[in-house]
C-alpha positions as CSV (number, residue, x, y, z in Angstrom):
1,D,0.0,0.0,0.0
2,E,1.1,3.6,0.2
3,Y,2.9,3.0,3.5
4,G,5.1,0.2,2.5
5,G,7.7,-0.9,-0.1
6,S,9.6,2.1,-1.4
7,F,11.6,4.6,0.8
8,E,9.0,7.3,0.1
9,N,6.2,5.1,1.2
10,R,8.0,3.8,4.3
11,V,8.6,7.4,5.6
12,R,5.2,8.6,4.8
13,Y,3.5,7.7,8.1
14,A,6.2,9.3,10.2
15,L,6.0,12.6,8.2
16,E,2.2,12.6,8.5
17,V,2.5,12.2,12.3
18,V,5.0,15.1,12.5
19,A,2.7,17.2,10.5
20,A,-0.3,16.4,12.7
21,I,1.7,17.3,15.9
22,K,2.9,20.6,14.4
23,E,-0.7,21.5,13.5
24,A,-2.2,20.5,16.8
25,A,0.5,21.8,19.1
26,P,2.7,24.2,17.2
27,Q,4.3,25.5,20.4
28,L,5.8,22.1,21.3
29,M,9.4,21.2,20.4
30,V,9.5,17.9,18.5
31,E,12.4,15.5,18.7
32,Y,12.6,12.5,16.3
33,K,14.5,9.4,17.3
34,L,16.0,8.2,14.0
35,P,16.2,4.3,14.0
36,V,19.3,3.2,12.1
37,I,20.5,-0.3,11.4
38,M,24.1,-0.1,12.6
39,E,27.0,-2.3,11.9
40,N,28.4,-4.9,14.3
41,P,32.2,-5.2,14.8
42,D,32.2,-8.2,12.4
43,G,30.5,-6.2,9.7
44,T,27.1,-7.8,10.0
45,P,24.0,-5.6,10.3
46,R,22.7,-4.8,13.9
47,G,19.0,-4.6,14.5
48,K,16.0,-4.9,12.2
49,G,13.1,-2.8,11.2
50,G,15.0,0.5,10.8
51,L,16.6,2.5,8.1
52,Q,20.0,1.8,6.4
53,P,22.5,4.6,7.1
54,D,22.1,6.1,3.6
55,E,18.3,6.1,4.0
56,A,18.6,7.6,7.5
57,C,20.5,10.6,6.1
58,E,17.9,11.2,3.4
59,F,15.1,10.9,6.0
60,A,16.8,13.4,8.3
61,K,16.6,16.0,5.6
62,L,12.9,15.3,5.1
63,L,12.3,15.5,8.8
64,E,14.0,18.9,9.0
65,G,11.7,20.1,6.1
66,A,8.7,18.9,8.0
67,G,9.6,21.1,11.0
68,I,11.4,18.7,13.4
69,D,13.3,20.6,16.1
70,M,15.9,18.0,16.9
71,I,17.0,14.6,15.7
72,Q,18.4,11.8,17.9
73,V,20.4,9.2,15.9
74,A,19.9,5.8,17.6
75,Q,20.1,2.1,17.1
76,A,17.1,0.4,15.3
77,N,15.5,-2.6,16.9
78,H,12.1,-4.2,16.3
79,T,13.2,-7.7,17.1
80,G,12.3,-7.6,20.8
81,N,16.0,-8.2,21.7
82,M,16.9,-5.2,23.8
83,G,20.5,-6.3,23.7
84,D,20.6,-4.9,20.2
85,T,19.5,-1.5,21.2
86,I,21.2,-1.3,24.6
87,P,24.2,-3.6,24.4
88,P,26.0,-4.8,27.5
89,M,29.6,-4.0,28.3
90,G,32.1,-5.0,25.7
91,A,29.5,-6.1,23.1
92,M,29.9,-2.9,21.0
93,P,32.4,-0.1,20.8
94,Y,31.8,3.0,22.9
95,N,29.3,5.3,21.1
96,W,29.0,3.0,18.1
97,T,26.2,5.2,16.6
98,L,28.4,8.3,16.3
99,P,29.5,7.8,12.7
100,V,25.9,8.0,11.4
101,A,25.2,10.9,13.7
102,E,28.1,12.8,12.2
103,R,26.8,12.2,8.7
104,V,23.3,13.4,9.7
105,K,24.7,16.5,11.4
106,A,26.5,17.5,8.2
107,L,23.2,17.4,6.3
108,V,20.8,19.3,8.6
109,S,20.8,22.5,10.6
110,V,18.7,21.3,13.6
111,P,20.5,19.9,16.6
112,V,21.6,16.3,16.4
113,A,22.0,14.1,19.5
114,T,24.0,10.9,19.8
115,V,23.3,8.1,22.2
116,G,24.8,4.7,23.1
117,R,27.7,3.9,25.5
118,V,28.9,7.4,26.0
119,V,29.9,6.4,29.4
120,S,32.0,9.3,30.7
121,V,31.4,13.0,30.7
122,E,34.9,13.4,29.2
123,A,33.9,11.2,26.2
124,G,30.8,13.3,25.7
125,E,32.7,16.6,25.9
126,K,35.2,15.3,23.3
127,I,32.3,14.5,20.9
128,L,30.9,18.1,21.4
129,E,34.4,19.6,21.0
130,D,34.9,17.7,17.8
131,G,31.6,18.9,16.4
132,A,30.4,15.3,15.8
133,A,27.1,16.0,17.6
134,D,25.3,18.8,19.3
135,I,23.8,16.9,22.3
136,I,24.8,13.9,24.3
137,A,21.9,11.7,25.3
138,Y,22.2,9.5,28.4
139,G,20.0,6.5,29.3
140,R,21.4,3.9,31.7
141,S,24.0,6.4,33.0
142,L,21.3,8.6,34.5
143,M,19.9,5.6,36.4
144,C,23.3,4.9,37.8
145,D,23.9,8.6,38.7
146,P,21.0,11.0,38.1
147,D,23.2,14.0,39.2
148,I,25.7,13.8,36.3
149,A,25.1,17.4,35.2
150,L,25.4,18.8,38.7
151,K,28.5,16.8,39.4
152,A,30.1,17.8,36.1
153,A,29.6,21.4,37.2
154,T,31.0,21.0,40.7
155,G,33.8,18.5,39.9
156,E,32.4,15.8,42.2
157,P,33.2,12.2,41.0
158,I,30.5,10.7,38.9
159,R,29.3,7.1,39.4
160,E,29.7,5.8,35.9
161,C,27.4,3.1,34.4
162,L,28.9,-0.4,34.0
163,N,26.7,-1.2,31.1
164,C,26.0,-4.5,32.9
165,N,22.2,-4.4,32.1
166,K,21.5,-6.4,35.2
167,G,19.1,-4.1,37.0
168,C,17.7,-2.1,34.1
169,V,17.6,-3.9,30.7
170,D,17.2,-7.4,32.1
171,A,14.4,-6.1,34.3
172,I,12.6,-4.5,31.4
173,Q,12.7,-7.6,29.3
174,N,11.4,-9.7,32.2
175,R,8.8,-7.1,33.2
176,K,10.4,-6.6,36.6
177,Y,11.2,-3.6,38.8
178,I,13.8,-1.4,37.2
179,S,16.8,-0.9,39.4
180,C,20.6,-0.3,39.3
181,V,23.3,-2.5,40.8
182,L,25.3,0.5,41.8
183,N,22.5,3.0,42.8
184,A,20.4,1.6,45.7
185,E,18.1,4.7,45.5
186,N,17.2,4.2,41.9
187,G,13.4,3.9,41.6
188,D,12.8,4.6,45.3
189,E,14.1,8.2,45.6
190,A,10.9,9.3,47.4
191,T,11.5,6.8,50.2
192,I,15.2,6.2,50.3
193,A,17.8,8.9,51.0
194,I,21.0,9.2,53.0
195,K,20.1,10.6,56.4
196,P,22.2,12.9,58.6
197,G,24.3,11.0,61.2
198,E,23.9,11.0,65.0
199,G,26.9,12.9,66.2
200,D,30.7,12.3,65.9
201,K,31.3,8.6,65.7
202,K,34.0,6.4,64.3
203,V,33.1,3.6,61.9
204,A,35.4,0.7,61.0
205,V,34.6,-1.0,57.7
206,V,36.1,-4.5,57.5
207,G,36.9,-5.3,53.8
208,G,37.4,-3.1,50.8
209,G,35.1,-5.0,48.5
210,I,32.3,-3.2,46.7
211,A,29.8,-3.5,49.6
212,G,32.4,-2.3,52.1
213,L,33.2,0.7,49.9
214,E,29.6,1.7,49.5
215,A,29.1,1.3,53.3
216,A,32.1,3.6,53.8
217,R,30.7,6.2,51.3
218,V,27.3,6.3,53.0
219,A,28.7,6.5,56.5
220,A,31.0,9.3,55.5
221,K,28.2,11.2,53.8
222,R,26.3,10.9,57.1
223,G,29.2,12.7,58.8
224,Y,31.0,9.8,60.4
225,D,34.8,9.3,60.7
226,V,35.3,6.2,58.6
227,T,38.3,3.8,58.2
228,V,38.3,0.9,55.7
229,Y,40.5,-2.0,56.6
230,E,41.5,-4.2,53.6
231,A,43.8,-7.2,54.1
232,S,45.1,-7.2,50.5
233,D,47.1,-4.6,48.6
234,H,44.1,-3.4,46.5
235,L,40.4,-2.5,46.7
236,G,37.6,-4.2,44.9
237,G,37.4,-7.7,46.5
238,Q,35.5,-10.1,44.2
239,I,35.0,-7.4,41.6
240,V,38.6,-7.8,40.6
241,L,38.0,-11.4,39.8
242,A,34.7,-10.6,38.1
243,A,36.5,-8.2,35.8
244,A,39.0,-10.8,34.6
245,P,37.0,-12.6,31.8
246,P,36.9,-11.2,28.3
247,R,34.7,-8.1,27.9
248,K,34.3,-7.8,31.6
249,D,37.0,-5.3,32.5
250,E,34.5,-2.4,32.5
251,I,33.2,-3.7,35.8
252,M,36.3,-2.1,37.4
253,R,34.6,1.3,36.9
254,S,32.7,0.6,40.1
255,V,35.9,0.3,42.1
256,E,37.5,3.3,40.3
257,Y,34.5,5.4,41.5
258,Y,35.2,4.7,45.1
259,E,38.9,5.3,44.6
260,K,38.0,8.8,43.4
261,I,35.3,9.8,45.9
262,L,36.4,8.3,49.2
263,P,39.4,10.5,49.7
264,G,37.3,13.6,49.2
265,L,34.9,12.4,51.9
266,G,37.7,11.9,54.3
267,V,37.6,8.1,54.4
268,K,40.8,6.6,55.4
269,V,41.8,3.4,53.5
270,E,44.2,1.0,55.2
271,L,45.5,-1.5,52.6
272,N,47.5,-4.6,53.7
273,H,45.9,-4.2,57.0
274,A,43.6,-6.9,58.4
275,A,41.3,-5.4,61.0
276,S,42.4,-6.4,64.5
277,P,40.2,-6.6,67.6
278,A,42.0,-3.4,68.8
279,D,41.0,-1.6,65.5
280,L,37.4,-2.6,65.9
281,N,37.1,-1.9,69.6
282,A,38.5,1.6,69.0
283,A,35.5,2.3,66.8
284,D,32.0,3.1,67.8
285,A,30.7,0.7,65.2
286,A,32.0,-1.9,62.8
287,I,30.5,-2.9,59.4
288,G,31.7,-6.1,57.8
289,R,31.0,-9.4,56.2
290,G,31.8,-12.8,57.7
291,R,32.8,-13.8,61.2
292,A,34.1,-11.5,63.8
293,R,35.9,-13.6,66.5
294,R,36.1,-12.0,69.9
295,G,34.0,-12.0,73.0
296,H,31.7,-14.6,74.5
297,P,32.2,-18.0,72.8
298,R,28.5,-18.6,72.5
299,S,27.2,-15.2,71.6
300,G,27.3,-15.6,67.8
301,C,28.4,-11.9,67.6
302,R,31.9,-11.7,69.0
303,F,33.1,-8.1,69.3
304,G,33.0,-8.2,73.1
305,Q,33.3,-4.6,74.3
306,G,33.2,-3.2,70.8
307,R,29.8,-1.8,69.8
308,L,28.2,-3.4,66.8
309,E,24.9,-2.8,65.0
310,L,24.4,-4.6,61.7
311,G,22.0,-3.9,58.9
312,R,21.8,-4.5,55.2
313,A,22.2,-1.6,52.7
314,G,19.6,-2.0,50.0
315,R,16.4,-1.0,48.5
316,Q,14.3,-1.1,51.6
317,G,16.7,0.0,54.3
318,G,20.2,-0.9,55.5
319,A,22.5,2.1,55.6
320,Y,19.7,4.3,54.1
321,G,17.1,3.6,56.8
322,P,15.4,1.1,59.1
323,R,15.4,-2.6,58.3
324,R,14.7,-5.8,60.1
325,C,17.8,-7.5,61.3
326,H,18.2,-11.1,62.3
327,W,20.4,-12.3,65.2
328,R,21.4,-15.8,66.1
329,W,22.1,-17.1,69.5
330,P,21.6,-20.4,71.4
331,G,18.0,-21.3,71.3
332,G,17.2,-20.3,67.8
333,H,16.5,-17.3,65.5
334,R,14.5,-14.2,66.4
335,D,14.4,-10.9,64.8
336,C,13.3,-7.3,65.4
337,R,13.0,-4.0,63.7
338,V,16.3,-2.2,64.5
339,S,18.2,0.6,63.0
340,A,20.7,-0.2,60.2
341,A,24.5,-0.3,60.4
342,A,25.1,3.3,59.8
343,R,22.8,4.4,62.7
344,L,25.5,3.4,65.0
345,R,23.5,3.7,68.2
346,G,25.9,1.4,70.2
347,G,25.1,-1.4,72.5
348,D,26.7,-4.9,72.6
349,C,25.3,-8.1,71.3
350,R,23.4,-9.0,74.5
351,D,21.6,-5.6,74.3
352,A,20.6,-6.3,70.8
353,R,19.4,-9.8,71.6
354,Q,17.4,-8.4,74.5
355,D,15.8,-5.9,72.2
356,C,14.6,-8.8,70.0
357,R,12.9,-10.8,72.6
358,G,9.2,-11.3,72.1
359,R,9.1,-9.7,68.7
360,V,9.2,-12.6,66.3
361,R,8.2,-11.9,62.7
362,D,8.1,-13.9,59.4
363,H,11.2,-13.6,57.3
364,S,12.8,-15.5,54.5
365,A,15.4,-18.2,54.9
366,A,17.7,-16.2,52.6
367,D,17.5,-13.2,54.9
368,H,18.2,-15.5,57.9
369,E,21.3,-17.0,56.5
370,R,22.7,-13.8,54.9
371,L,22.5,-11.8,58.1
372,C,23.5,-14.7,60.4
373,R,26.6,-15.1,58.3
374,A,27.2,-11.4,58.6
375,I,27.3,-11.5,62.4
376,G,29.0,-14.9,62.8
377,K,27.6,-18.3,63.5
378,Q,27.2,-20.0,66.9
């Protein structure tokens, strides 16, 4: 029919929609996302249902003539495979759509945006300085750090997206809650925020893995004096191992972020230093993973005179707010609603167990085991 087959027919519907919008709402700015079939590193076409690069360039000129205010050059995909449109780390070169965006920009006078694996602000600035595009569009990066623009202006380190697709793209494809593996507040900004601390207190973080580094960041943002004790000569923990396979080295961006931001927050990092009982007892609170061996042999939590309050940083609480914590001691499991790790209210294990008495609630076996491992087993 008149909407299929030739190039003129295939672009007809889009041009009619643009004309209808301009007629009904002439005051609105209209951006058109140009779907282009790009090229994979091996030379094969990537995506289906879009325009070939040459067709995209011709279509861009028609769109400008129709009154479009801005064009975004993006990956075409009508296959249902979001990995084509939003590729994971290492699958495609950084900003693989830029060559077509450059061609389009040379043909039209309206602003042209480029999108797709422009991970760093520095990379985006280079594109703008080179005149390859007028605007840098961010997607996943804004879920990882929604304050990119503000931080770029102030110089604060930006939490850069890993392009792991774990919390965002995978969730979309599986019709699940969209989240981010690095940003615990993503999607819950109205209910989760880093709260002010409760006075001058010292926090010892045992282990410089990704969880420990985030705990250190949050505690420091709350105003506490934080020291991270890491037994090895580097930060990252299991992330270093995860970054070893082919195409996975981009995971190290998560560690690099903490290496940049923690010094500015006043966090002290002690490498080649396994936390000792003296280190922990000198702090008002300790945050760690695994067993802590000191104190009463049957207590399950063995910091003795050291004050400990454990929580789990995550979507519903942890270092960001209240969460149910589970303690194990002879006689079984009980749990209570207590403040999370970064609240640092003090009190030893017996105090915490006494707080729990008589307030038993339902909870999952996974929560049981995770938190019981965190405070040590009987």
